C-alpha positions as CSV (number, residue, x, y, z in Angstrom):
1,M,0.8,13.7,-12.1
2,A,2.0,10.7,-10.2
3,P,5.1,11.1,-8.0
4,R,8.3,9.6,-9.3
5,K,9.6,6.4,-7.8
6,R,13.0,6.7,-6.3
7,R,15.6,4.4,-7.6
8,I,17.4,2.5,-4.9
9,L,21.1,2.3,-5.7
10,M,22.4,-1.2,-5.2
11,S,26.0,-2.1,-4.7
12,N,27.3,-4.4,-7.5
13,G,30.0,-5.8,-5.2
14,S,32.9,-4.3,-6.9
15,K,35.6,-2.6,-4.8
16,V,36.5,1.0,-5.6
17,P,40.3,1.4,-5.9
18,R,41.8,3.3,-3.0
19,D,44.1,6.2,-3.5
20,P,47.7,5.7,-2.6
21,L,47.5,8.0,0.4
22,T,44.8,5.8,2.0
23,D,46.9,2.7,1.3
24,A,49.9,4.3,2.9
25,R,47.9,5.3,6.0
26,I,46.6,1.8,6.4
27,R,50.0,0.2,5.9
28,F,51.7,2.7,8.3
29,V,49.2,2.0,11.1
30,R,49.5,-1.8,10.6
31,M,53.3,-1.6,10.8
32,I,53.1,0.5,14.0
33,T,50.7,-1.9,15.7
34,C,53.2,-4.7,15.1
35,L,56.0,-2.9,16.9
36,E,57.1,-3.6,20.5
37,Q,57.0,-1.0,23.2
38,D,60.7,0.1,23.0
39,P,60.7,1.1,19.3
40,L,57.3,2.7,19.7
41,Q,58.6,4.9,22.5
42,R,61.6,5.9,20.3
43,L,59.2,6.9,17.5
44,I,57.2,9.0,20.0
45,T,60.3,10.9,21.1
46,I,61.3,11.5,17.5
47,T,57.8,12.8,16.5
48,N,57.5,15.1,19.6
49,D,60.0,17.5,18.0
50,L,58.1,18.8,15.0
51,S,60.4,21.7,14.3
52,K,62.5,19.6,11.9
53,N,59.7,18.4,9.7
54,K,61.4,16.5,6.8
55,A,64.2,15.2,9.0
56,A,61.8,13.8,11.5
57,Q,59.7,12.2,8.8
58,K,62.9,10.5,7.3
59,E,64.0,9.4,10.8
60,V,60.6,7.8,11.5
61,L,60.5,6.0,8.2
62,D,64.1,4.7,8.7
63,M,63.5,3.5,12.2
64,L,60.3,1.9,11.1
65,M,62.0,0.0,8.3
66,K,64.8,-1.2,10.6
67,S,62.5,-2.4,13.3
68,T,59.9,-4.1,11.1
69,E,62.4,-5.3,8.4
70,E,59.9,-4.4,5.6
71,K,60.7,-2.7,2.4
72,H,58.6,0.1,1.1
73,N,58.3,1.5,-2.3
74,G,58.1,5.2,-1.2
75,D,54.4,5.2,-0.5
76,L,54.9,6.0,3.2
77,S,56.7,9.2,2.3
78,L,53.4,10.6,1.1
79,L,52.3,10.8,4.8
80,S,52.8,14.0,6.7
81,I,54.8,14.0,10.0
82,E,51.6,15.3,11.7
83,Y,49.6,12.3,10.6
84,M,52.5,10.0,11.6
85,S,52.7,11.5,15.1
86,D,49.0,11.3,15.6
87,A,48.9,7.6,14.5
88,I,51.9,6.7,16.7
89,R,50.3,8.3,19.7
90,C,46.9,6.6,19.1
91,V,48.5,3.2,18.7
92,A,50.6,3.7,21.9
93,C,47.5,4.8,23.8
94,N,45.5,1.8,22.6
95,K,48.3,-0.6,23.6
96,E,48.3,0.9,27.1
97,K,44.5,0.6,27.4
98,Q,44.7,-3.1,26.3
99,Q,47.4,-3.9,28.9
100,S,45.8,-2.0,31.8
101,S,42.1,-2.7,31.2
102,T,40.2,-5.2,33.3
103,P,37.6,-7.4,31.7
104,V,34.0,-6.2,32.0
105,R,31.8,-8.3,34.3
106,M,28.3,-9.0,33.1
107,P,25.5,-9.0,35.6
108,K,24.9,-12.5,36.9
109,R,21.1,-12.5,37.2
110,H,19.9,-10.3,34.4
111,S,21.0,-10.5,30.9
112,T,21.0,-7.3,28.9
113,A,19.4,-8.9,25.9
114,N,15.9,-7.9,24.9
115,T,14.2,-7.6,28.3
116,S,10.7,-6.1,28.2
117,M,9.8,-3.2,30.4
118,Q,7.4,-5.3,32.4
119,A,10.2,-7.7,33.3
120,V,12.5,-4.8,34.2
121,R,9.8,-3.3,36.5
122,N,9.0,-6.6,38.2
123,T,12.6,-7.8,38.9
124,H,12.7,-6.3,42.4
125,R,9.6,-8.3,43.5
126,Y,11.2,-11.7,43.4
127,E,14.3,-13.0,45.2
128,T,16.7,-15.6,44.0
129,R,17.3,-18.8,45.9
130,S,20.6,-17.6,47.1
131,Q,19.1,-14.4,48.5
132,V,16.4,-16.4,50.4
133,K,19.1,-18.7,51.9
134,Q,21.2,-15.7,53.0
135,K,18.3,-14.2,54.9
136,K,18.2,-15.1,58.6
137,P,15.0,-16.4,60.0
138,F,13.3,-14.2,62.6
139,P,14.3,-15.1,66.2
């Protein structure tokens, strides 16, 4: 008996509708990333006290609506305060990294793109013109 051929599933290009919770999460993170540093710090202080769960959630949503001046139709209230606090901390951490990071310097002589092992092994044998110029002649 011949083995069966596997059917390869191809995408037809249609988008699957997202559930409202996913939409709320995406919208919440997008709204937080647009905030400035001061309102973001206030949101962090509110979410640090998780003992008052519903009150903290309402405070976060109210402050977010005041600072972004966007209206929401209640979809953000689907999010838990734990998710909100995690998202706020992640966005704050990413903003700090963006402000404090220095750009990465690429090596001048060697590009990292597709070098063969032979080329990598032989790079130490040859000197660049600048290295030759820097060397002092023997006295």
